[in-house]
TORLUMPA-16360 format. One record per residue: residue in three letters; y, x, z of N, C-alpha, C, CB in turn. Coordinates in steps of 0.1 Angstrom, whole numbers, plus 5000, padded with zeros to 4 digits. Glycine has a CB too. Layout:
% TORLUMPA-16360
alaYXZYXZYXZYXZ
...
END
This chain:
% TORLUMPA-16360
met498850085000500050005000501250095000500049905012
lys502250054992503450134991504350085002504150114977
ile504950175010505750145021507250185018505350215034
ser508050085019509550105016510250145029510149985009
leu511150235028511850285040513350235038511850435041
pro514050225050515450175049516250285042515950145063
pro517250235034518150335027518850425037519150265018
his519150545032519750645041521150605045519750785035
gly521750525036523150485039523350375048523850445026
arg522150315053522250205062522750255076520950135063
pro523750185082524250235095523150205106525550165099
asn523050295115522150285126522850235138521450415129
arg522150155146522750105158522250195170522349955161
val523150265176522850355187523350295200523350495184
tyr522450275209522850215222523250325232521750135228
pro524250315240524650415249523650435260526050385255
thr523450555264522550585276523250555289522050725275
gly522450545299522950515312523750635318521850475322
ala524750605325525550715331524850785342526950655337
pro524850915342524150985353524650955366524151135350
thr523750935376524150905389523350995399523950755393
leu523750985412523051065422521850985428523951095433
his521450875421520350795427519050875427520150665418
gly518750955416517551025416517451135427517351095402
leu518551205428518651305439518451245453519851395438
ala519151135455519051065468517651015471520050945468
ser516950975460515550935462514651045466515050865449
val514851165460514051285463514351325477514351395453
val515551325481515951365495515351265505517451375497
thr515351135502514751035511513251055512515150895505
gly512651085501511151105501510851225510510651125487
val511551335509511251455517511451425531512151575512
val512551355535512851315549511751225554514151245550
val511251135546510151045551508851125554509950935541
val508551215544507351295546507451385558507051375534
cys508551445560508751525572508651445585510151595572
gly509251325585509151235596507751195599509951115594
leu506951165589505551125591504751245597504951085577
tyr505051365593504351485597504651515612504551605588
phe505951525615506351565628506251455638507751625628
gly506251335634506151215643504851155643507151115639
arg503751235639502451175639501951135652501451275632
ala502351205663501851165676502351025680502351265686
val503450985675503950845678503550745667505450845680
leu503550795655503250705643501850665642503750765631
ile500950755646499450715644499050605653498650845648
pro499450595666499150475674499750355669499450495688
ile501050365664501750245659501050195646503150275656
thr500650285637499950245625498650185628499750365616
leu497850245637496650185641496750045647495850275651
ser497850025654498149895660498449785649499349905670
val499249825639499549735629498349695621500649795619
leu497549795617496249765610495349675619495549895606
leu495249705631494349635640494849485641494349695654
ser496249465641496749335642496349255629498249335643
phe496349325618495849255605494449215606496049355593
leu493649295613492249265614491949155624491449385619
leu492749145635492549045645493348915643493049105659
ala494248915633495048795630494148675627495948825619
pro493148695618492248575615491448525627491248615604
leu491048615636490348575648491248505657489748695655
val492448545659493448475667493748335661494748555669
ala493848325648494148205642492948105644494448215627
ala491748155643490548075645490448025659489248145642
leu490848105669490848065683491947965686491048185692
arg493047975679494147885680493747745675495447935674
arg492947745664492447615658491547545668491847645645
leu490947625677490047565687490847515699488947665691
his492147505697493047445708493147535720492547305712
met493047665718493247765728494747815728492247885727
gly495247855739496647895739496848035732497047915754
gln498048065729498348185722497948305730499848195719
leu498348315743497948435751496448445753498648425764
pro495748345757494248365758493648405745493648235763
ser494048345734493448385721493748535718494048295709
ile494848585721495148725718494348815727496648755720
phe494348775740493548865749492048865746493748815763
ile491548745742490148745738489848835726489648595735
ala490748825716490548905704490649055707491648865693
val491649085715491849225718490649275726493149255726
phe490149195736489049235744487749255735488749135755
phe487649165725486549185716486649315708486549065706
ala487849345703488049475696487749595705489449485690
leu488249585718488049695728486549715730488749665741
ala485849605732484349615734483649685723483749475737
ile484049645711483449715699483749855699483949645686
val485049895701485450035701484650115712486950055703
leu484650065724483950135735482450145732484250065748
gly481850035727480450035724480150145713479949905720
ala480950145702480750235692480950385697481650215680
gly481950405705482150535711481050585720483450535719
thr480550495728479350525737478150565729479050415746
leu477850485718476750515710476850645703476450395700
ile478050665698478250795691478150915700479650795684
gly478650905712478551015722477051035726479350985734
ala476350925728474950935731474151005720474350795735
gln474450965708473751015696474051165695474150945683
ile475251205697475651345696474951425706477151365697
val474851375719474251445730472751465727474451375743
gln472151355722470651355719470351455707470151215715
leu471251445697471051535685471251685689472051505674
ala472151715698472351845703471151895711473651865711
ala470551805719469451845727468151865719469151735737
asp468051795707466851805699466951915689466651675692
ile468151975687468252075677467352195679469652125676
pro467152245692466152355694464752325689466152395709
gln464352205689463052165685462852195670462752025688
tyr464052185663463952205648464452345644464852095641
gln464452435654464952565651464152645641465152645664
val462752625642461852695633462052645619460452685638
ala462052515617462252455604463552495598462052305604
ile464652495606465952525601465952675597467052505612
glu465352765605465352905601464552925588464752985612
arg463452855586462652865574463452815562461352795575
lys464152705563464952655552466052745549465452515555
ile466652805559467752895557467253025549468452945570
glu466053075554465453185547465153155533464253235555
thr464553035531464152995517465452985508463452865517
val466452925513467652905505468253045503468652815512
gln468253135513468853265511468053345501468953335525
glu466753325502465853405493466053365478464453395497
lys466253225476466453175463467753205457466153025463
thr468753225466470153235461470653375463471053135467
val470953405476471553535479470553645477472053535493
gly469253625480468253725478468153775463466953685483
arg468153675454468053705440469353775435467853575432
ala470453735441471653805437471653945442472953725443
asp471153975454471054105459470154195450470554105473
val469054135446468054205437468754245424466854125434
leu469454145418470154175405471254285407470754045400
met471954275418473054375421472454505423473854325433
gly471254515430470554645432470154705419469454625441
arg469554625410469154675397470354725389468354565389
ala471454645390472654695383473154825388473754585383
ala473154835402473554965408472755085404473654955423
leu471355065403470555165399470755205384469055125400
thr471055105376471355135362472555215361471455005354
leu473555185368474855255368474655395373475955185376
gln473855415383473655555389472955635378472755545401
arg472055585370471355655360472355695349470255585354
val473255605346474155635335475355725339474755505329
ala475855705351477055775356476655915360477755705368
pro477556015358477256155363477156165378478256255357
ser476256255383476156275397477256355403474756345400
arg477656315415478656385422478056485432479656285429
pro478756595435478256685445478356625459478956825445
ala477356655467477356595481478456665489475956615488
ala479056585498480056645507479456735517480856525514
pro480156845520479656935530479556885544480457075530
arg478556915551478456865565479056965574476956845568
ser479656915585480256995595479457005607481756945598
phe479257125613478457135625479257225635477057205622
gly478657235646479257325656480457275663479557455650
lys481557345660482857325668483357185666483857425663
ala483157135653483656995651482956895660483556955636
asn481656915662480956815670481356835685479456835668
arg481656955689481956975702483356915706481957125706
asn484256905696485556845698485556695697486556905689
ala484456635694484356485692484756415705482956445687
pro485456295705485756225717484556165724486756115714
pro484656155737483456105744483255955741483556125759
ala482055905743481755765740482455675750480255745741
pro482955555746483655465755482655415766484255355748
met483255395778482455345789482455185788483055395803
pro481355125789481254975789481954915801479854935788
val482654805799483354735810482854595809484854745808
glu482554535820482154395822483254315829480754385829
val483554195824484554105830483853985836485654065820
his484053965849483353845855484453745859482553895868
glu484353625854485253515857484953465871485253405847
pro485953415878485653355892485053225890486953345900
ala484253185900483553055899484652945899482653035911
leu484352835891485252725890485052625902485052645877
thr486152575905486152475916485652335910487552455923
pro485252245919484752115914485852045906484352025925
met487152055910488251995903488452055889489552005911
gln488252185888488352245875487252205866488452395876
leu486052195871484852155864485152005858483652155872
ala485651925867485851785863486951775852486251695875
gln487951855854489051855844488551915830490251945848
arg487752015831487152065818486251965811486452195820
ala485551885819484551795814485251675808483551745825
phe486251625814486951495810488151515801487251415822
ser488651645800489851665792489651625777490251805793
pro488551645771488351605757488451455755487051645751
ala488151375765488151225764489551165768487051165773
ile490451245774491651195778492551145767492451295787
ala492651235756493551195745493051075738493551315735
pro491751055734491250935728491550815736489850945724
leu491250825749491450705758492950665759490950735772
glu493850775759495250745759495750675746496050875761
thr495250725735495550665722495050525721495050745710
thr493850495726493250365726494050265734491850365731
phe494450315746495350225755496650195748495550295768
ile497250285742498550265735498350165724499250395730
val497350185716497050095704496849955709495850145696
leu496049935719495749795724497049735729494749805735
val497849805737499149745742500049705731499849845751
val500249795721501149765710500549655702501349895701
thr499249645700498649535692498949405699497149555690
ile498749395712499049275719500449225717498749295734
phe501449315718502849275716503049235701503749385720
ile502449305692502649265678502049125675501949355668
leu500949095681500348955679501148855687498848955684
leu501748885698502548795705503848765698502848845719
gln504448855691505748845685505648845670506648945690
arg504548795664504448795649505548715643503048735645
glu505848595647506848515641508248585643506948375647
asp508548645655509748715657509948835648509948755671
leu508848915646508849025637509048985623507649105639
arg508448875619508548825605510048785603507648705603
asp510648715612512048675611512948795610512548585622
arg512648895618513549025617513349095604513149115629
leu512149095599511949155585512649085575510449165582
ile512648945576513348865566514848895567513048715568
ser515348895579516848925581517149065576517248905595
leu516249155577516549295573516549315558515649395580
phe515549255552515249285538515749175528513849315535
gly515749055532516048955522516648825528514848925515
ser517648835536518248715542518948635532519148745553
arg519348695520520148625510519148535502520848715501
asp517948575501516948495494515748465503516448565480
leu515948365511514848335521513548295515515348225531
his513648215504512348165498511548285493512748065487
arg512148375485511448485479510948575490512348565470
thr511748615500511348705510510248645519512548745519
thr510348515522509248455530507948455523509648315534
thr508048415510506848415502506248555500507148355488
ala507048655499506548785497505848835510507648885494
ile506448815522505848855534504648785537506848835546
asn504648655536503348575538502248615529503648425537
asp502548635516501548675506500948805509502148665492
ala501848905512501449035515500549045528502649135517
ala501048975538500248975551498848905549501048895562
ser498848795542497548735540496648815531497748595533
arg497148875520496348965512495749085520497149015500
leu496649145527496149265534495149225545497349335541
ser495449115552494549075562493149035557495048945570
arg493048965546491848925540491049055535492048835528
tyr491849145529491149265524490649355535492149345515
phe491349375545490949455556489749395563492049475567
val489749265566488649195572487349205563488949045575
ala487549185550486349195541485849335540486749145527
gln486749435540486349575539485649615552487549665536
leu486149575563485549605576484149545577486449565588
gly484049425574482749355575481749425565482849215571
leu482149455553481249525544480849665549481849525530
asn481849735554481549875558480549875570482849945562
leu480749775580479849765591478449725586480349655601
ser478349645576477049605571476349725564477249485561
val477149805557476649925550476150025561477649985541
gly476950045571476550135582475350085589477650145592
ala475149955592473949905598472749925590474149755602
val472849895577471749915568471350065567472049865554
leu472350155566471950295566471350345579473250375563
ala471850295590471250335603469850295604472050275615
val469550165600468150125600467250195591468049965597
gly467850225578467050295569466750445573467750295555
leu467750505578467550645583466650655594468950705587
ala466650555603465750545614464350535609466050435624
gly464150445599462850435593462350555586462850315583
ile463250625580462850755573462450865584463950805564
gly463150855595462850955606463951055608461551025603
val465151025602466251115604466751105618467351095593
pro466951205626467451195639468951165639467251325648
gly469451095649470851055649471250955638471751175647
ala470250855635470450765625471650675628469250675623
leu471850635640472950545644474350615642472850495658
leu474350745645475550825644475950835629475350975649
phe474950855620475350865606475750725600474150915598
gly475150615606475550485602477050455605474650385608
val477450495617478750475622479750565613478950505637
val479350685611480150775603480350725589479550915603
ala479250675583479350615570480250495569477950585564
ala480150405580481050295580482450325581480650205592
leu482850435589484150475590484650545577484350575602
leu483850635572484250705560484250625547483350825558
arg483650505548483650425536485050355534482550315537
phe485950365543487250325541487950415530488050325554
val487350525528487850615517486950585505487850765521
pro487350505495486450475484486050595476487050375475
tyr484950585469484450685460483850805466485550725450
ile484550865476484150995482483750985497485251095481
gly484150875504483850875518482450865522484550755524
ile481650775515480250755519479450875515479750635512
trp479950955505479151075501479351185510479551115486
ile480451185517480551285528479551265539482051285534
ala479351135543478351105552476951135547478450955557
ala476751105534475451135528475151275527475451075513
leu476151365525475951505525475451555539477251575520
leu476151505549475751545563474351505566476751495573
ala473951385563472651335566471551405558472551185563
val471851435545470851495536470651645541471351495522
cys471751705545471651845550470751855563472951905553
leu470951755572470251755584468751725581470751645594
ala468551625572467151585569466451705562467151465559
ala467151785554466551895547466252015557467351945536
ala467052015568466952125577465752105587468152145585
ile465451985591464551965602463151945597464951845610
gln462851945584461551925579461152035569461351785572
pro460052095570459652205561459652155547458252255565
gln459252035544459251985530460651925527458151885528
trp460751875515462051815510461951665509462451875497
thr460851605514460651465512461651385520459251425518
met461951415532462951335540464351345534462951385554
ala464751465529466051475522466151395510466351625519
val465051385502465151305489465251165493463851335481
trp464451115502464450975506465850935512463350935516
thr466451025519467751005525468750985514468151115534
leu468751075504469651065493469450935485469551185483
val468150895482467850775475468450655483466350755473
leu468250655496468750545504470350525503468450565519
phe471050635504472450625502472850575488473150765505
val472150625478472550585464472250435462471650665454
val471150385467470850245465471750155473469350215470
val472050195486472950115494474350105488473050165508
asp474850225483476150235477476250145464476650375475
leu475250155456475250075444475249925447474050105435
leu474449885456474449745460475749695466473249715470
ala476349785474477649745481478749745470477949835492
gly478749845462479849855452479749765440479949995447
gln478549735435478449655423478049515426477349715415
val477649475438477249335440478149275451475749335445
ala478149345463478849285474480349285472478549355487
glu480949395468482449405467482949305457482849545463
pro482349295444482949195435482849055441482149195422
leu481849015449481748885455482848865465480348865460
leu483148965473484148945484485548945479483949055494
tyr485949055472487349055468487549115454488149145478
gly486649085445486749135431486349275429488249105427
arg486349315417485949455413487049555415485549455399
arg488349505417489449595418490049595432490549565408
ser490249715438490849715451492349715451490349835458
gly492949735439494349735438494849885437495049675449
leu493949985438494350125437493550185426494150195450
ser494250275419493550355409492650465415494550415399
pro491550505409490650605415491450735418489550635405
leu492250775409493050905412493950885424493850945399
ala494550765425495450745437494650745450496150605435
val493450695450492550705462492350845466491250625459
val491950925456491651065460492951145464491051145447
val494051125457495251185461495751135474496351165450
ala495651005477496050955490495151015501495950805490
ala493851025499493051085509493451225512491551085505
ile493751305502494251445505495551445512494351525491
phe496551355508497851355513497851315528498751255505
trp497151205531497151155545496251245554496651015545
ser495251305548494551405556495351525560493251455549
trp496251565551497151675554498151635564497851725541
leu498551515564499551465574498951445587500251345569
trp497951365588497451315601495951355604497551165601
gly495351445596494051495599492951395596494051535613
pro491851395604490751295602491251155603489651325612
val492151125612492650985613493350945600493650965624
gly494051035594494751005581493750985570495651115577
leu492551055570491551045560490950895561490451145562
val490650845572490150715574491150605570489650695588
leu492450635574493450535571494150545558494550545582
ser493750645549494450675537494450555528493750785530
thr493350485525493250375516494050255522491850335513
pro493850215534494650095539496150125539494250065554
leu496550245542498050275542498550275528498250415548
thr497750335518498250335504498250195499497350425496
leu497250115502497249975498498449895503495949905502
cys498849925516500049855521501349895513500249895536
leu501450025510502550075502502550005488502550225500
val501449995482501349935468501749785469499949955462
thr501249715479501549575481503049555484500749515492
leu503649645492505049635494505849665482505449735505
gly505349755473506049785461506149675451505449905454
arg505149575452505149455443506349365446503849385444
tyr506849375458507949275461509249345464507549205474
ala509349475467510549545468510849625456510449645481
asp511949595449512349665437512449815438513649605431
arg512949865449513150005450511850075453514050035462
leu510850005456509550065459508550035448508950025472
asn509049975437508149935426507450055420508849855416
phe508050175420507450295415506150325421508350415416
leu505950285434504650315441503550225435504750275456
thr503850105431502850015425502450075411503449875423
ile503450125404503250185391502350315392504550215383
leu502650395401501950525403500650515409502850615411
leu500450425419499250415427498350295423499550415441
gly498950195418498150075415497250085403499049955413
asp496349995402495349995391495749905380493949955396
gln496949845380497449765369497849855358498549665374
pro497749815345498249895334499749925336497849835321
ala500150045334501550085335502350035323501650235336
leu501650015311502349965299501649835295502250075288
thr502449755289501949625283501149665270503049525280
pro500249575266499449605254500349635242498549495250
ala501549565241502449595229503049735231503549485229
gln503449775243503949905245502950015242504549915259
thr501649985247500650085244500350095229499350045251
phe500449985222500249985207501350065201500349835202
tyr502550045205503650125199503650275203505050065203
gln503350295215503250435220502150515213503150445235
arg501050455211499950525204500250555190498650445205
leu500850465183501250485169502450585168501650355162
leu503250585178504350675178503850815181505450635189
ala502750825188502150955191501150995180501450955204
asp501150925169500350955157498850955161500651085151
asp498450845169497050835174496550695170496950865189
pro496350665157495950525154494550495159496050505139
his493750595161492350565165492350495179491550695166
glu493250545188493350485201493850345200494250565210
ala494850315191495350185188494150095183496450185179
ile493350145175492150065170491250035181491450135158
val490950135189490050115201490650005210489850245209
gln491950005212492649905220492449765214494149935222
ala492649755200492449635193491049575195492849645178
asp490049665193488649625195488349565209487649735192
arg489049635219488849585233489449455235489349695242
leu490649435230491449315232490849195224492849325228
leu490249225213489649115205488349055211489349165191
gly487849125222486849055229487348955239486049165237
glu488648945241489248845250490148745243490048925260
ile490748785232491748695224491348695210493148745226
ser491948605203491648595188492548695180492048445183
val492148705168492948795159494348755158492248805145
thr494648625157495948575156496748615168496048425153
asp496148585180496848615192497148765194496048575204
tyr496148855189496448995189497649035181495149075184
tyr497648975169498849015160500148955166498648955146
asp500048845173501348785179501748865191501148645182
gln500848885200501148935214501249085214500148895224
val500549155205500449305205501249365193499049355206
ala500749335181501249395169502749355167500449365157
leu503049225167504349185164505349235175504449025164
glu504949235188505849285198506049435196505349245212
gly504949505193505049645190505949685179503649705188
leu505849605168506749625156508249595160506349535145
arg508449505169509849475173510349595181509949345181
leu509449655190509949775197510249885187508849815207
ala509349905177509650005167510949985160508450015158
arg511149855156512449815149513649855158512449675145
asn513549825170514749855179515050005179514449805193
asp513950085180514150235179514650275166512850305183
ala514150215155514650245142516150215140513850175131
leu516650105146518050075145518850165154518249925150
arg518250225164518950315172519050455166518350335186
gly518250475155518350605148517450715154519650645147
val516550675163515750775170514450805163515450735184
leu514150735152512850755144513250825131512150625141
thr512550935129512751015116512050945105512351155118
thr512350985093511750935081510250955081512350995068
glu509851075085508351105086507751015097508151255090
gln508350995108507750905118507650765113508550905131
leu508650715106508550575100507350565090509850545093
ala507250675082506150665072504750675079506250785062
arg504550765089503350765096503050645104503350885105
phe504050585109503850465117503350345108505250415124
asn504050335097503650225087502250245082504550215076
glu501850375079500550405074499450375085500450545070
ala499850405098498850375109498650225110499350435122
val499750145109499650005110498749945099501049935110
val498950005087498149965076496649995079498550025063
asp496350105084494950135088494450035098494850275094
ile495249995108494749895117494449765111495749875129
ile495349725102495249595095493949595086496449565086
glu493749705079492449715071491249715080492549845062
asn491349785092490149785101489849645107490449885113
leu490849555108490649425113490349325102491849385121
glu490149375090489949285078488749195080489849355066
thr487649245086486449175087486149145102485249255081
val487049175111486849145125487148995128487649235134
glu486248925135486348785137487248765150485048715139
gly486848825161487548795174487148655179489048805172
leu487848615189487648485194488248375185488148465209
pro487648255185488248145177489648105182487348025176
asp490448055173491748005177491647865182492748005165
his492247835193492247695199493647635199491647705213
ala494647705194495947645194496047535183497047755191
pro496947435185497047335175497447385162498147225180
arg496947335151497147395138498447355132495947355129
ala498947235134500147195128500847105137499847135114
glu502047065134502846975142502246845141504346975137
ala501946785153501246655154502246545150500646625167
gly501646435144502546315141503046325127503646315151
glu503546205122504046195109505546235109503946055104
arg505946305098507346335096507946245086507546485092
glu509146205088509746105079510046175066511046055085
gln509946085055510246135042511746155041509746035031
ala512046275034513446305033513646365019513946415043
gln514846345014515146395000515746535001516146294994
ala515246624994515646764994515646814979514846855003
gly516846814973516946864959516246774949516246994958
gly516246644952515746544942514246524943516046584929
arg513646574953512146554954511846524969511346674950
ala510746444971510346404984509846524992509346294984
glu510146535005509646645013508146625015510346645027
pro507346735015505946715017505646655030505246855015
his504546585031504046525043503346625052503146405040
tyr503746645064503146735074502346645084504146825080
gly501246685087500446625098499346715103499846495093
pro498546665112497446745118496546795107496746665128
leu496046915107495146975098493746945102495447115095
his492946915093491446895095490746975085491046745095
asp489446985086488647065077488747005062487147065081
asp488746865061488846805048490146845042488746655049
asp491246845050492546885044492447035039493646875055
met491847115046491747255042490947265029491047335053
glu489847195028489147195015489947155004487847115016
gly490747045006491647004995492647104992492246874999
ala493247175002494247274999493747394991494847325012
val492447434995491847544988491547504973490647594995
ala491147384971490747344958491847334948490047204959
thr493047334952494247314943494747454939495347244950
asp495747454930496347584926497547624935496747574912
ala497647564947498847594955498747734960498947494967
val499847814957499847954961501147974969499948044948
val500948054980501948094988502548234984501548095003
leu503848234980504448354976505048424989505548334965
cys504548534993505048605004506048715000503948665013
ile507248705005508348805002508648885015509648734996
ser508549015014508949095026510349135025508049225026
gly510949145037512349175037512649325035512949135050
arg513849365038514249505036514049595048515749515032
gly513549535059513449615071512349725070513049525083
ala512349825079511449935079510049895081511850035089
phe509749775087508449735090508149595085508249735105
asp508949555076508749415070507449415061509949375062
glu507149515054506049515045504749515053506049635036
val504649585064503349575072503249445079503349695082
ala504349385083504349245088503849145078505749205094
thr504349165065503849085054502349105052504649115041
ala501849225053500449245051499649175062500149395052
ile500149165074499449095085499448945081500149115098
ala500648895077500648755074499748715062502148715070
val499648805052498748775041497248775046498948885030
gln496948875054495548875059495248745067495348995068
leu496148705075495848575083495748455074496948555094
leu496648455064496548345054495248345046497748345045
asn494848455042493548465035492448425044493348615029
arg492548455057491448415066491348265066491648465080
gln492448195064492448045064492247985050493847995069
gly491848075041491648025027492847995019490747905028
val493948045023495248015015495348135005496448005025
thr495648094992495848194982497348244983495648134968
thr497448374982498748434984499148534973498848504997
val500348544970500948644961502048714968501448584947
thr502048844968503048924976504048994966502449024985
thr505249004971506349084965507349124975507048994954
thr508249214971509249264980510549204977509249414980
tyr511549224986512849174983513449244971513749194995
glu513249374969513849444958513249394945513549594959
gln511949374945511249324932511749184929509749324934
tyr511949094939512448964937513848964932512348874949
arg514649054937516049064933516149114919516849144943
asn515349214915515449274902514949174891514549394901
thr514049084894513548984885514548864884512148934888
arg515448864894516448754895515748624896517348754882
gly514648624902513948494904513248444891514848394909
gly513048534881512548494869511048514866513248554858
gly510348564876508948594874508148464873508448684885
arg506948474867506148354866505748294880504948374858
glu505248394889504848354902506048294910504248464910
val507148354908508348304915508748164910509448404915
asp508748154897509248024892508347914895509348034877
arg507047934896506047834898505647824913504747854890
ala506247894922505847894936506347764942506348014943
asp505447684948505847574955506047604970504747464954
ile505447714975505647754989506047904989504347734997
ile507147934995507648074996507748105011509048084989
cys507148215015507148265028507848395029505648285034
ile508948395036509848515038509448575051511348485037
val508948705051508548775063509548885066507048825062
ser510248885077511148985080511448985095512448975072
leu511449105101511849115115513349115117511349245121
asp514149105106515549095107516048945107516249165095
thr515048855107515448715107516248675119514248625105
ala515948735130516648695142518148715142516048775154
glu518548815134520048845132520648785120520248995133
ala519848735111520248665099521248755091521048535102
pro520748875086521648955078522048895065520949095076
pro523048945059523548885046522548885035524748965041
tyr521648985034520648985023519648865024519949115022
leu519348825037518448715038519148585035517948715053
arg520348575039521148455035521248435020522548445042
asn521548555013521648544999520248514992522148684993
leu519248564998517848534993517548384994516848615000
leu517848325006517648185007518548104998517848145022
arg519748144996520648074987520148074973522048134988
arg519548184969519048194955517748114953518748344952
ile516948104964515748024963516047874962514748054975
arg517047834970517447694971518147654958518347674983
ser518747744951519447714939518547694927520447814936
gln517247714928516347704917516147554913514947754920
pro515847534900515747384896514647314904515347384881
ser513647374907512547304915512447384928511147304908
pro513247344938513247424951511847414957514247364960
ala511447524963510147534969510347514984509447664966
thr509147484991509147485006509247625011507847415011
val510147655019510447795024510047805039511847835022
ile509247895042508947935056509448065059507347925059
val510348075069511048205073510448245086512548175073
gly510048375086509548435099510148575100508048435100
phe510548615111510248555124511648535131509348655133
gly512048415132513348385138513148335153514048275131
gly514148275158514048215172514248315182512848155174
gln514648445179514848545189516348555193514348675185
ser517248505186518648515189519348405182519248655185
glu520648385185521448285180521748305165522748275187
gly521648435160521848455146520848395137521848605144
ser519648365141518648305133519048165129517348305139
ser519848105136520247965133521147965120521047905144
asp521648075116522448085104521648065091523248215103
leu520348095092519448075081519147925079518148145083
gly519147845089518947705088517547665087519747655076
thr517247545092515847495091515947355086515147495105
thr516947325079517147185073516447185059518647155071
gly516347065054515747045041514247095041516447115030
ser513947175031512547225029512347365035512247225015
thr513247405044513147535051512547525065514447605051
arg511547605068510947595081511047735087509447555080
asn511247735100511347865108510147885116512647855116
ala509548005116508348045123508748165132507148075114
thr508348155145508648265154507548355156509048205167
thr506348315153505148405154504248395142504348355167
phe503248475141502348465130501548335130501348585131
arg501248285142500548165143501348045137500148135157
asp502648045141503547945135503647955120504847945141
leu503748075115503948105101502648055093504148245098
val501448085098500248045092500047895092499048115098
glu500447835103500247685104501247615095500447645118
glu502447665094503447605085502947625070504847675087
cys502447735067501947755053500747675050501647905051
arg499847655059498647575057499147425056497647585069
ala500047385064500447245063501147225050501447215075
ala501947325045502647305032501647295021503647425030
thr500547385021499547375011498847235011498547485012
val498547185023497947045023498846945018497647015038
ala500146955020501146865015501246875000502546885021
val501246994994501247014980499946954974501347164976
ser498846974980497546914975497646764975496346964984
arg498146704985498246564985499246514974498746514999
asn500346574972501246534962500646544948502546614962
glu499946654946499246674933498146574931498646814931
his497446534941496446434940497046304937495646424953
val498146264943498846134940499346134926499946114950
gln499946244921500446244908499346244898501246374906
gly498146304901497046294891496446164890496046394895
thr496346094901495745954901496745854894495445904915
ala498045884895499045794889499045814874500445824894
END
């Protein structure tokens, strides 16, 4: 296909760029200050963060107790006591498992030493053998060096005497010092737990007051939007955390039972660790799996226990990730896989192991907040799993990057969900409009325009035989249109299209003449329109604006055309050449039915007019339906004239 480019003398519309401001620098400084505050204030922020997340988890339980006609304070205390019992029970079990595992390790010392020797022999030992052989080879090739002379006699007599061994004995510890050393590791966790529970109680007691303060702080001017955003975010996060906690506890319980059945010591400990680490998707459960597999491989001379342990983790993770999670909250968690990994690294660097466990909930809170706060929307774009670009933007960007293959792959993927007509309307047409805007701004070179049009032609040819989903949109304007006089002839009758009407339209000699405009992308848009019309069984003849103007409307196809379809992306602005083209068509002795696309995007399209026999189409679907309806009308008129 020959592609016409806009003349070089055509003025380009260049839009001014935004004035530089200090907003970007202020954002960077704010981000650095926030990160520093999170790092240096972790001793205070970690308990508060745990309290907020715990309040999200306990909110459904408090609401359920309130529905049972219990008071607010008893409901909160019961929920907090329930959470405290779970935490203390899990901590006690973990401590008992660690003590038991530490006591049983000497029993597995022989097996552990044999496995270490085997691994060392297979890895480091072979490396030592290879290095020794290489050293011997080098010694044979390299020249020998003379041995250094040995010193005897006086030098040995002047050598310093050997150091005298010294032993340091610590004084015996008092009972108070022994108690302090024994209980000091548990003081910090107990202190943090107490602070978390107290703050959680106050958060649950003052939920409404905190909500009102947030509304007053962030959006008192638009109460409806702010209230909706806060309620939606709170409910989403609460449902997600409860579902995730329930699923993780179930996975931990199944793993604990399975590991106990296999015979791995400390099965309950690994189940709890897996339940906690599974808050870090993709990598959390495999950290627990690595620990369990290493222990199973160390305590048994054979590798059977390690293999079964790995199989157990794989099966449980597949069932939880592919079956349970889609049923609970869909297949998407709201975070991209890369964002999950980066968030785990970031929060682990800030807050250590606690940050690793809380990385996904904290990042999900930030992404949810970014959906409603305009200034934080960049977090949703960077960390969320929603596409950053619309399909039309991706279409244009791929063609702009001279990658039509990726655009074709995108089309094949989208055609599994939408029809071909919808793809051309929602993706290709919008992408062509984006390209037209850049062409008017003068940012596209002549070579880019040529490559872009050639790539679009490749996509059109690739979709020539693709069916896609069937169209379900109405085919034509419903109802009867009144007869009107236009240029001495009756206006064609438009009505709902049926299969019989289509057969009659195809059986006649009605031909749609498609004229492309002068725009840089009008010819490829015309090619799309022709393909869609041919799919509907409509016979078409194509020409360009220059060819039509040079023939002065005197060609056989032009003279005999009952239906003329003008395809141009410039229709929205109604440029002078389109108005002249319409005036020339209307001045013919036998005016044809004219369908103009694609208007309706601005007030300028009204200058082209939709009166008389001229119809305006805003999409490919409208254009095809108008052309089909016109062919049916021509078929009916010819049939009436033939019978008369």
